[in-house]
C-alpha positions in Angstrom: -7.9 11.4 -11.2 -5.1 10.7 -8.7 -4.8 7.6 -6.6 -2.8 6.2 -3.7 -1.8 2.6 -3.8 -1.9 0.4 -0.7 -0.6 -3.1 -0.2 -3.8 -4.1 1.8 -7.4 -3.1 2.0 -7.2 -2.2 5.7 -4.7 0.5 5.2 -6.7 2.0 2.3 -9.8 2.1 4.5 -7.9 3.6 7.3 -6.9 6.5 5.0 -10.5 6.8 3.8 -11.5 7.1 7.4 -9.1 9.9 8.1 -10.5 11.9 5.2 -14.1 11.2 6.2 -13.3 12.4 9.7 -11.6 15.5 8.3 -14.7 16.4 6.2 -17.0 15.7 9.2 -19.2 13.1 7.5 -22.2 12.1 9.6 -20.8 8.7 10.4 -18.2 10.4 12.4 -20.4 13.0 14.0 -23.7 11.1 14.6 -22.7 7.4 14.1 -24.9 6.9 11.0 -24.7 7.9 7.4 -21.8 8.6 5.1 -18.4 7.5 6.2 -16.1 7.8 3.2 -15.9 9.9 0.1 -14.2 7.1 -1.8 -13.5 3.4 -1.1 -10.6 1.1 -2.0 -10.6 -0.5 -5.4 -8.8 -3.8 -5.9 -6.0 -3.9 -8.5 -4.9 -6.7 -10.9 -1.6 -6.9 -8.8 -3.4 -7.7 -5.6 -3.2 -4.3 -4.1 -5.8 -1.6 -3.5 -6.1 2.0 -4.8 -7.9 4.9 -3.3 -9.2 7.7 -5.5 -7.7 10.7 -3.6 -8.5 13.4 -6.2 -10.5 15.5 -3.6 -8.5 14.5 -0.5 -6.3 16.8 1.5 -3.0 15.1 1.0 0.3 15.4 2.9 3.4 16.2 1.0 4.5 12.6 1.3 1.2 11.3 -0.1 1.4 13.9 -3.0 4.8 12.5 -3.9 3.6 9.0 -4.4 0.2 9.5 -6.2 -0.4 7.8 -9.5 -2.8 8.7 -12.3 -3.7 5.2 -13.4 -3.8 1.6 -12.2 -4.7 -1.9 -13.5 -8.2 -2.8 -12.2 -9.2 -6.4 -11.6 -10.5 -7.7 -14.9 -14.3 -8.2 -15.0 -15.2 -11.8 -16.1 -17.7 -11.9 -18.9 -20.5 -14.5 -18.6 
């Protein structure tokens, strides 16, 4: 998998919106249903990653993708 890292959740969702529109998901054509193919995941560093493995990326985005990240640790009960 490949990911893009964002400093805030809003920018990550904005990129997910672009991909959802490009694909033509029903949220964008009918106002209901699927909006994104992936959603942002918080990182341990306070940033957000977006799984962009299936996205149509620009050359600039391709250049800054990563293959791993540090997820927020899950607290055990």
